[in-house]
N, C-alpha and C positions, 0 to 999 in steps of 0.2 A: 735480370730480364730487361731488354731495351725497350726504349719508348716506341721505337717504331713497331715492334711485335706487341706492344700493349694495344697500340691504336688500331692495328689490322684486326685484332681478336676483337676489340670494342665495336668495330665497323660490322663484323661478321655477326656479332650477337644482334646489332641493330636491324640487320636484315632478317634475322631469324629469332625473333623475341621467344618464340615458344621454347626454344633450346635452354634459355635462361631459365624459364619455369621448370624445367623437367631436372636440370641439373641441380639436385639439392644436395646438402651436406657439403658443399665446397663453394669456394669463392669464384667468380667470374667477372670478368672486365667487360667495362661499358664505357660509354663516353655520353655526357649531357650537355647540350649545347644551349647558351643562354646569353643573349644580347652579343652574339658574335664571338663569345669566349667558350673554349672548348674545356670541360671540366673531365678529366679521366677519373674513373673510380672502380673500385672493386664492390661487387654486391655478393653477400653471402646468404643464401637461402638455408632454412633449417633441414635436417634429415627427414626425408619421406615427406617433403614439402607438398600441399595440397592447396590449390587455389580455392577450393571451397570452404577452406578452414581460415581463421584470422590469426594473426601473429603480432607480436611487438614490433616496432621499428626503432634500431638502435643507429646513431650515427658515432661514429668514431674519427676523429680528428687527430692526426699524426702531428708531431712535433717538427721544428724547423731544421733541427740537427746541427751538429757542430759546425758545418761549413755548408750546408744546404743540400749535401750528396747522400745521406742516409736514410733518406725518408722512405726509400724502397724496403730498406731492413726494417724500419717501424712498421711499416704496413703488413710485410711478411709475418713478423713477430707477434703484432696485434691479432691479424687475422686468426693466426694458430692459437692464440688466447681464446678467442672467441669460438673458433672451431671445435676447440677441446670441451666447451662450454654447451654446445647446441643440444646435447643429448638431455641436458637437465632443463635448459631453458630455450626452447625452441623459438627463434626470431629470424627476422630479416635485418640483416647488419650492411650498413654503407660504409665504405672506407673510401673517401674521396681524396685526390692526391693535388695537393697544392703546387702550382708552378714555383720553381726557384725563383722567379722574379715578383712574386707576390706573397702575401701574409691571409692568414685566417681573420686577423683582426687589425683595426687601426692602431698602430703602435708607434710613438716617437720614442726612440731610444737617446737617452742624454747620458754622457759621461760627465760625472761630476769633478769636482777639483781634487777630491780624494782618491779619485781614480774608480769608485764604483759606478756601477750602471743603475741608471735611473730609467724606469720605464713611465711613458706617460699615454694615456688612454684618451683621446679625443673622442667626443660622444656627437659632436656638431657636422661630423662627415658622414656621406653614404657608407654603407657597407663596402669593404674591398671587392673587387671583381670575383674574387674567388669564393668569397663568403655569400655574395649575392646569388653566384651559381648554385652554392650548397643549399640556399634557403629555397630557391625555385625547385630543386630536385626533392628537397624534403616535403614540400607542398605537393610534387607530382607524385612521390611515394605514397603519401597520406591519403591521398585519393584512391589508391589502388583498394579494389574490394576486400583483398586479403590481409589488411593491414587493420590493426585495433586503433584506430584514431586516438584514444584516451590513454594508449602507452607508447609515447614517443620519447626515448632517453637519449641523453646527450652526454657523451665523454671526450676527453682529450688530454693529451699531454703537453706541456710548453706551449708553444705557439697554439697548438691544438687545446690546451687549457685555456688561453687567452679567447680562443674562438667560441670555446663552450661558455665562457662568461659572456661575451657578447651577444651571442644567440639567447642567452637567458633574458637578456633585457629589450632585444630586438623582436623575439617571439615567444613571449612569457606564455601566450594563451594557448601554445600548442605543446608545451614541453611537460612532461609528468614528473620527470625527476633528472637530476643532472650530476656528474662527477667530474670536477674540474681538477685536473691533476698537474700540479707544478706551474700554475698559470697566475693570472692576475686580471684586473679590470677596473673600471671607474668607480669607485665608492658611492658617487653620488647617483648611480643607477640602481642602487640596492632597492629603494622601494618598488621597482617594477617586477622583482622578483621574490618578494616577500612571501607568495603563497606556494612555492615550489620547493619540494624536498630538495636539497642540496648536500652532499657529502664531499667535502673537500679534502684532498690528499695533497701531501707536500713532503719532500725529504729535507730534514732539518741540515743537511750537509751540502744542499743545493747552492751552488755559487754561480748559477746562470742566471735563474730567477729566483732571487732569495726567497725564503717563506715567509717573509713580512708582507708580501704582496697578497697572498692567500689570507694570511691573517686579518689584513687591514679590510679585506672584503668581508669575511666572517663577522667581525665587529659591527661593520656598516649594516648587514643585514640583521644581525641580533638588535642592534638600536632601533631598528623599524618593526620589531617583533616577528621576524622571519624565521624560517625553518632550517637554517644552515648549521651542520656541525662539521668538526675538522678532526683528521687524523694525521697527526705528525709523524714521521718514520725517523727515529734517532740515528740510524746509521746508513739512510739513504741519500743518494746525491739527487741531481737531476732527473736521471732516467728512474722514474719511479713506477713504470708500468708494472714489472714484476711483484714489488711488495703491494702494490694497490690487489693485483689479481689474487694475491696470496692471503688478502683480507678475508677471512671465512665468510662474513655475511655481506660482502660487497655486491655480487650479482644478486643474491635473493633479496637484498634490501631494494636494489634499482627495480627489478623485474616485479616486485610485489605492488609497486606505487601505480596509482591510476590518476590520472588528470581530473582535478575537481573534487578527487577525494580528501577527506580530513588527514592531516598527519601531525605527529605529535613527537618531538624529541624526546619526550619522557618515555614513551611508549617505545621508541626506537632504542633508548638506553637499557631499558626492561628486557627488550626481547634479545639484546645482545647476551644478556645472563641466561636465558632460557635454554634448556635442553629440546630436542626434539619431542621427547615425552610431554614435556610440559606445554610446548606449543599446541599439539594435538590434543592435549586435555582441556585447554580452552575451548576448543571447539565441540565440547561434550556437555549437552544439557540433560540432566537427571531429573527425576520425580521424586518427591517424597511426601506422599499424602496426596489428597485430592482424587479426583475422579480417573479412572483408567480408561482410557477410549481406545486401546490398541490391544495387540497380542503380545507385547513386550513390557516388563515393569522393571524398574531400576533396582540394583541389588548392589550390598556392600557399599552404600553410599558414603558414608563417613570416612572409610577406608580409602577409597578414591579421592577424597577431598583431601586427605592428608597426603596423598601421593601425587598432588597435582594434576588430576585426571579429570578434574570437573571445572567448568566454565560458569556455569550457572544451574539454578535448581529451582522448580515450580512445583505448585500443588500444596505447599504449606501457607499457613498464616500466623500472625501473631509476632509482635515485635520481639517479645522475650525468647520464644524458641527461634526465629530466625536469627536472632543476635548470637545464640548458640552455636549454630550452624557456622555463621560467619567467623566466629572465634575459631573455629577447627582450621578454615582455609587460612586465615590471617596468622595464627599464631603456631600452627602446628604443619603447615607444609613448608617446602624449602624456601621459597620466594615469597609467601604470604599474600598472594595475589586474592584479592577479594572475589565474591561470588555475585552475580546477578541473582536477584530473587524475583520470581514471575509468578503471574496468575491471570485466569481469564476473567477480567472484571469488564462483563460485557454491556451491562445496563444497570450499572451501580454496584457498590460493594457490599455493603451491609444495609445502606439505605438503598433498596431496589426500586428502579424507575421502569416506567412501561418497557416492553421489548423494544429493541431498535425499529422493528416495522411499524410499531404503534407510535414510537416518538417521531417518526419520520413523516405521519400524517399531520404533525403541528405544522409543516412546512418552515420551520422557525429554526434555522441553523444557529443562531446567537443562544437561543434557549438551550439547545442540544449540547452546544460547546458549555454552557454553564453545567450540565448534567454531567459531562465528562469532568469538568473542573472538580466537581463536588465529589465524585468517584474517585479521583487522584488523591484528594485530601484525606478521604477515608482509607483507602486502600494504603497509601505510604504511611498511614498512622498504624497500620496493621503490618509493617515490614515488608511491603511489596513495592518494588522499584520499577518492574517491568510489566507491561500490560498486553496481553494478546488480543487487542482491539485497536482499532474499529474493525469488523467485519464490513466490506464495502461490495461484495459480491453481487452483481446485477442478477435478478432472476425473474423470468416470466412464466415459470412452472411452480404453482403453488403445491404440487404433489411433493416437493422438494421440502422436506422439513426444516431446512436452515433457512429458509426465507424470513423466518422470523427473526433472525440475527441481523438482516441487513435493511436496506432502505427502500427496498422494491424495485421496480422494473425500469426506472429511468437513469440513464447516466449523467444529465444535467443536474438533477435535484439530488443525486447519489454523490455526486461530486462536491457540491456545496457541504453537504452533511459530513463527509469524509474529512475534508479540510477543518471543518469546525470542531469534529472530535479530537484530530490531532491537535490542535492548537488548545483545547480544553484538557488534554492530558498532559501536554508537555510545555505549555506557556512559551516563555521567552527564554528561560534559564533552567536547564536541566539540572544545575547544581543546587538549585532550590529544593529542599528535601520533601515539600509537599507536590512536586510534580514527579511524573514518571515518563518512563522511556514507553513510545507508543509501537505498537507492530501492527501495520495494516495487512489484511488476509483477505481471501486465499488467492495468492497470486498465481494463475490467472483463470478466471471464467470458471471457477468452481460451480457458480449458480446456474449453469446450464447442462445439467447432467442427462443423458439419455433416459428418458422413461421417468424422469424425477427422482431416480435411485440415487442416494447417497453414494459419492465415492466412484461413480459410475464415469463412463467414456465420455468426454466433450469433444465435439467435432463441428468446427466452424470455420469458415474463410478468414483469412486475416483482415479482410476489409471490415468485416462484421465485429471482429475483435477490436480493432483499433477504433472504431466509430462508436460502438455500442458497450463493449465491457471494459476496456482499459481506462477510459477517463476517470472513474473514482479512484483507482489506484494511483494515477498520475496526479490528481489533485491532491491526494495524500503526501505523495513525495514532494509536491511544489510546496505544501505546508511545512516540510521539514521533519517527515515522519524518521524516527531513529532505526527502525526495523521493518523488515517485510517477511512475511510468513508464505513458504510454499503451499500450493494445493494438492489434494490426492489425485487429481485427475491427470490425464493425458491431453496434450495440445499438439495437433500434427501429428499424432500417433507417438509423441514423445512424453513420458511422465514429465509432470512439471519441475520434479525436481533434478532433472538431468537436461533441462531445456535451456540450451544457451541463447537461443533466440529470445527467449522472455527475458533471462537475466543478465547477459551481456549486452545484446543488440539493444534491447528496449530499455530495460531499466536502468543500466549503468551508462553506455553509450549515448542514447537519445535523451533520457530524462535526467542523467547525471545524478542518480541516485548515491548518497554518501554515508549511509550506513552499513548495516549488516544483514544478511539473508539467514533466517533459521527455518529449518522444516517444520512440518506439522509432525504429530505423532507418528514417528517410525515411518515416514514417507521414504526414507532411502531403502529400508528394508522391504517396503512394498514393491520396490521396482523390480524384486525378484520374481513374484508372480506375473508381474507384467511382461517378464520375458526379457529382462536386459542382462541377465547375468547372475553370478553369485554375490555374495555381500561384498568381497573386495573390489569386484569390478563396477558395482552399481554404487559404492561409495566413491571410487575413484571418477566415475561419471558425474556425480553430484560436485564433487570438489571442482572439477574442470569446468563445470557449469557456472559457478560463482557462488555456490551454498556454502556458508560460512560456519554454520553450527548444527548439528545433528541432534535432534530432540529425541531422546529415550533410546533410540536404536543401537547405538554405540559402534556403528560401522566404522566411524571414523577412528575411533580409539582402538578397536581391535585390528585394523586392516591398514591404516594409512603408511605405516611405518614400512611394512613389506612393500606397499606400492611404491613408495619412494625408492626403495632400493631396486625394484624391478622397473621403474622408468614409467609406470603408469601415471604417476603425479610428479610434480618437481617442488623443490622446496620454496620457491616463490609463491607458488599457490597456497601451501600450507601457511606461509607468512603473512601472506595478504589477508587470510580467514582470520588468523589469531590477531593481526593487527587490528583489523576493524572491530574486533570483539573488545580489546583492550581499550582502544578510542573510546569506545561507548561507556566503558567502565569511567574512563577519565573523564567524560563529559556529565556523569552522573555525580562525580566528586568522590568517588569511592578510594581513590588513591590518597586523598586528603584526610577522609574519615570513613573508614569502610563501616561504621556503625550510625551513620547520619540517618537512615530509615528505620532505626529501632529505638527512638525515643518513647520508652513506654508510658510517658505522661502525656502522650499526644490523644490516644485511642478514647478515653473517656470524654474529651472536649470534642474531637471531630467526629466520631463514629455514633450514627444514629442521633444525633441531635434534633431537638425540636425545629429547628431552621430546615434542616435538611429533609426530614420529614414532611414538613409542610410545602417545600419546594417539590418533592415527590406527588404530593397530592395535586400540586398545580399543575404539574407537566402531564400527570395522567388525565385530568380534565380537558386539558387542551388537546389531546391526543385522541379523544373519542370521536367517532364519525357517526352522524346521524343519516342511517341510509333510508329511513321511511318514517313519515308521521303523519298518516292519514288522519283527517278530522282533528288534527291538533291535539292529539291525546296526551302528548307531552308538552311542555312539561306537566308532571304530577302535582296535584293539590297536597300539600303536607297534613291537610286535616282529611285526606280520604281515607277509606277502608281497602287496604293493599293487600292481595294475595301474592306472597313472595315465594315462588315455585322453582324448583329446578335443582339438579344436582350439584351447581356451583353458586347457589344462593348463600349458602353458609359453610364455606368451604375454605378454611384458611390455608390448606396446602397447595392449592392451585390458583392463588393469586398473583404470584410473582412471574410465573412463566419459567420457560427454558433457560439455562445457563444463569441461574441465580445462585452460583455455588456457594457464597458466601452469606447468602441471606439466611435469616431466621424465620421459618414459617411460622412459629408460633406468635411471632410479632406483627404478622400481616394482618390487616383489617377485613374481613368479609364483607359481602355486600349487605347481608342482614344487619350487622352492627351499624355500618354506615348509614343506612336507610333509617333506622330506630333512631340515631342521634339527631335526626334533621325533623321529625314528627312534631307536629304542633296541635293544639285543640283537640278535637274529637279524633285526631289520626290515629290509625292502627294499622300494625302488620301482624298479618298470621302466615306462618310458614310451614311448607312442607317439600320434604326433598323430591317427592314425585316421581323419580326414576334413578336409576344409575347413569353415570356417565356412559357406561357401556355394559349390557348383561352378559358379554362374553368373557368367561373366565381365562381363557388363552390368550387373548387380547390384552385383558387387563395384566396379566403376567409380564408381558412382553414391555408394556408401558411404564410398568413398576419397577423397572431395573435400578433406580436409584432412591427408591422410596414409595411408599403406599399413596399413589395419586387417585388410583381407580378404586373404591371400595364397595364391593358388591353387597347390597343390604341382604341382611337375613329375610326380610319380607318378601314375597312376592311381587312381581312387577304389577300385579292387579290390584294388591292391597295398597301399594304406593300411589297409583294412580286414583284411587277410590278416595283415599285420603286428602289428595289434591284437589279434587273435583269438589268435594265439600267445603274446602276452605275457599275455593274459587267462587262456587255459587253464592256465598254469603259476602262477597266483595264488591267494590265497586269498579276495581281494575285488576288485571292480573299481570305482575311482573314476573316473567319467566326466564331464569339465568341459566343459559346453556351454551354448550361448546365443547370445547377441547380440556382434557387435563395438560397439565404444563408440558410433559414431555411426550404428548402427541405430536408436537413439534419439536424442531431443535436437531441435534446431530443424530444421525441413523434412526431417523422417525420420519420417512417416506410414506405416503399413505396413497394408494390407488383411489379410494373413496374419501372425498373431502368435503361431504355434507355433515349434518349432524348425524350421530348415531342413531340407529334405528329405535333404541329405547327411549332417545329424547323426541323423536319425531311422533312415536307412539302417544307419548305424553302429550306434545302441543295438539295432536288432533283431538285428543280427549277434552282437552281446554277449550279447543275452538268451538266445541259443541256446546258449552255453556253460554254462549252469546255474549259473554262478558269481553269488552275491549283487552286485547293483550299486547303488551310491550315486550319483544324479544330482546334481551340483553346478550350480546355475544361475547365470551371469552374465547380466544383462540390466537394462533400464531401464524396462520395463513389466510388467505383469501379463501372464502367456501363456496360450495354451489348451494344456493337458496332459492332456487325459482319458486318452490312450494310455498316457503316462508315468505316470500316477498308478497306473494298474492294473498294470502290469508293472515298475516298478522297485520295490526293496526299501526305498529311502531316498531322499527328496528333500530337497536343502537349498537354499533361495534365498538368495544373497549377494549379489544385485544387482551393481552395480560397486564393489567395496569401497574401492577408492583406493590410495595408494601401497603401503601395507604390506598388499596384499589377500592375497598368499601366507602370509604369516604368519598373519594373522586367520582365514583358512580353515581352516588346519592346526590352530589352537587349538580351533576348533569340531569339526573330524573327530575330532579324537583325546581330546577332553573335557576339554581345559584350560579351556574356555571352556563353560559350559553354555547352548545357545541359549535365549534368552528373548525374541527378536524376535516381534511380532505383525503381521499385514498391514494396511496402511492402504489398500488398495484391492483389491477382490475380484478373484478370477482366475474368469474365465468360463469355462464349459465349451467354448462355441463363440462364434465372433465374431458370430453371429446373435443372441446375448443381449444385446449391448451397446445401451444401458447397461443393466448390472446391479450395483445397489448396495444397501445395508443399509437405507437410508432412504426407499425408495421410497413411494408412495403406493398403497393399496388401490384396485382398481376396483371397478365395480359388480357384476362376477360373478368374484370372486376365487377362486384355484384352490384353495388350502386344503390341498394336500400329498396324498400318498397316490397312488393310482391314476389313471390318465386320466380325466378327466371332460369330456363333451362340453359346449359351450356355457359354458365357463368360461375363464379367460384363461390359456392355456397353450399349450405347443408339442406337436406331434404327435410330433418325433423326439427332442427333449432335456427336459431337467427345466427348470424356472423357476430353480431355485437355482443359484447359482454353484458352481464345483469346491471353491474354497476361500472362505469368507466374510470380510468385513470382520472385523479383530480376532482372527484364526485364527493360531495356532502352537504347536508342541508344545516339550516340554522333554525332556531325558534322564531326568528325574524325573516325579512325577505329583502331582497337587494334587486335594485333595479339598474341595467346597464345602460349607458346613454349610447349614441353612435359613436362609435370609434373614428379617430382621424389620424393621417399620418402628416408630418411636417413636409415631407417632400415625397413624390413619386418617382424620383430617381434618385440613386446613390452611386457615386464614384469612388474609385479607390482612397483609402484614408478619410472617406465621409463619413456621415451618420445620419440615420433616419430616425424620428421620434415617434412612437405610437402613443397617442392619449386616448383616454375613456374615462368617462365620468361614472362613479358608483354610487346610488344613493340607496340609502336604508328607508323602506318604505314602509316597514313594519313599527310595532310598539315598543320593541325591545332593542338594547343596545346589543350590537353583535359585531362580530369580525368577519370579514371576507376575504378569501384568498384569491386574489386577480390572477390570471393565467395566460401568459404569451406562449404561443406556438408559431413556428415557422415551417414552411414548405419550400424545397427549391423546386420548382416545377419541371425544368429539364436540366438534365446533367450528363456527365459523361458516364455515370452509372446511376442504375435506379435509386432513387432518393424516397425516404418515409413520407409518409401522408402528412404526418404532423410530428414536429419534434419540440419539446418542452424547451424554451430558450430564456425564459423569464418568468417572476412570480412576486408578487406584492402583496402583504396582508394589511389591510386597512381596518381600523377600527372606528366604527360610525353609531352614534346616538340615532335614535329615532328621529326621521325627516332629515338627517345631515348628509351632505354629499362631498365627495372629494374626487379630484382628478387625479389619475395613475398616470404616470408616464414611463414608458419603456424605451430607452435609447438603444437603437439597433446598429450595431458596427459589423465590421467583417469578421470579427471575431465569432459572432454568432451565426455567421452564414459558412464558416467553413467545414470541410468534412475530408475524410481520407479516402483518396480514390485507389483504383485498382493497382497503381505502382506504388501504394502506401506513400503518398505524399499528401500532406495537409495543403488544400487548396480551396480558393474562393473563384467559383466559375461565374462569368456573367450570364445574365438573365433575368428571368422573372421570378420574383417570389411572392408567395402567399403568405400573409399575417393573421393569425388567428387571436381573438382574445375573447375570454368568458370565464365562467365559474368552473369550469371542467373541461376536459378535451373533446367532450361531445358537443355541448351547447355552446357554441362559438359564433362569433361574427368575423366575416373575412374581409381584409383589404388586401391590395397588392402594390408591389414597386419593382422598378427595374434596377438591376444593379450592372453597371457598365465599366 
């Protein structure tokens, strides 16, 4: 085909660009103009090209040819090779044509005295005009919405191989993988490309560009710790296109690479030995023991391990048992690939800490990080190397039971805690067998289901998703989390496990996540009732979305091979998922020592040590939130006569809370034991159960799925109340311990009624009639509706589910050995009808504004708008006084900073800790902005009479938000700044951002 015809076709396409988009599955001629130079090129679009989908970009650089005249043949041949592959690997492929008068690379060719040809590659020159045009063309194509920017691959032969090398050091930030063929470059540039997977190909009989030029590049990169490998073809000459394309793993290797993701030469080598079935087997996660939380259970587990059909196992613990399972994988499967061993270690392993919602009320990320570190030490001593934690789902709906597992309603605080937990589990070196691979879950927005029903539909704008729900997941990714778990819900009407926007656009492309994604329990299978197809179809959708490992459902195991044959998935997608899982195993050191987590001597030293139990007691005390203390009834005197009453007052089974799967309830400390241990002098405690947690046997049966948490007494409610009244009347004070059984919160534990059960309210009303002061101690996994209790009780102490040391920790607070300092991380509604109620709500067009009821404003006829207890609320046994806050400047410019300062003084007679909170409001924006957003906090410990100045530096990062175009921006204008002890009781200042 002559050049004139090529140019005419190119000009025609330029005049009608839509034509090129429509002509898929064949190559088209175009021309790119750069600085006055015209670069002719072919572009090949995949079969069934769709501008709304996203494709990798491949750059294919031809060689110079014997006399510069066969470039056209090379292009045609190379085009055909890719054209034949596009059914398997849909991609946009560019074939630029270098003019005969130019080169792809700066090359000085020198003939030595012995007649051999020497190539020198100067690096101090600008790129050749042709390469500069190619670089400009690449940047243009990478900006197209249908291109996956983190999947740009470069390959080329001869001069094209040299051009490939030069691009590797000129634009390393763009290239995901490269395959230079029969080329060479400047070894001194090796350091620029050490992080890029490079597969070098060269014919050993090449007398045009001898293989030594490729070999020296390999050695230079390897000397820098780089990721290059080489294949030398013994019988190939300089034209090595065909043997390269004949390499079975060449294209699947290239297309499985993502820019920024980890790459391992060891894993690469291992995968070259694996069969398709073995690769798919690595994507299969099975259960052996533990709780069954779905409709499917794993069968024939050991048989599948021997066949190489299992990548990981969860649900079992004990180093000796897990060693036995690992030995099957290592010694009895063909390649001996070790297994991942996993468990849900949500708030401690055997040393159980408070539920995560409770721990979040410490507002102490460093303390929470240490709980995760302790959990990792214990769990790894029990043979567990992978933890399905942290759960970071933001929730504003306490009807949803899994609110207990998260950190409440706020993304700023939630992000700090998410990052802290990841650091606690993983530390800096996953090869340390006391660390474990973390798994942030449930991505994404699982905490916002309709009606508060678990697994239900989630529907929200992407603006809200990015501003309010995604930040904690991103914080975990930024902290280096190794794995991400999918959620059960839909987002944008697409189940999370098939949602390319979540897993490709956001998680991989925008955030640069470098680990692997695992489903939650059978979420691939559950896309069938969602209406997305049969098991084969939904499994293919999950793999295409970037889901790497299938938990329990075995959709991948049973359908991917067929889907590959039918073109529903491609080899690169399977390889990519397998590669990510194997790299995680390598990071854990399993290929060096597959038994590193099964040292049986560790468990007696690490698990349930005195140090760990003492730490759990400390954390539980700091998690308690004092909600009311009328007349300073608390702290109690240790010599008082105390009536200890309630169904949770002497109840070992319900101290630890939900998802304490490895905890031994018989070793937990109930409140009665804890309080009795601290009595002195004439102090006494008399106990009565007083009521059942619930009198409803049907409700009790539902709650008791995993054990008898609600025990309905043989006595009648009247008999139990009478006993309690008799004890109360002979006491100085009543401590009523009430709330929820452990599994009234947690997974599949949604509640429409979130107040105390009728049996308990009946008891409280009877106790109130005695006239004795009542301290209500609440055990629960969610905010509760307590308007009557708030009005009638003298004191209310929220202790959540405090963990294994519950009784001691509660006693510490009740008797004043610990001054409560916890603050709520989720608002307590007045009534269920308020839900969702949270501190960072948007204003409406008709705001209520407080005060008396006003018609035609946004309020209720029967209850107030405000929550009963607001976000950030919590009292102390001492008092704190806030001075007048000040701002260092009333204006902030780009790159600048404003500092808010406020003095806090302890005006009481006890030492105490206060959590000072900073909130910001963007007064005018391109979209409606929240009334208040938490943007800082600081815990200060003050002696009586002591004061400290707390300073909050405010920079642009605290002012940014995601706008309606899904761009993170800071807009000029007025900002209100609030500081105080909670989100309600604040002082306000303002500044201008210009």
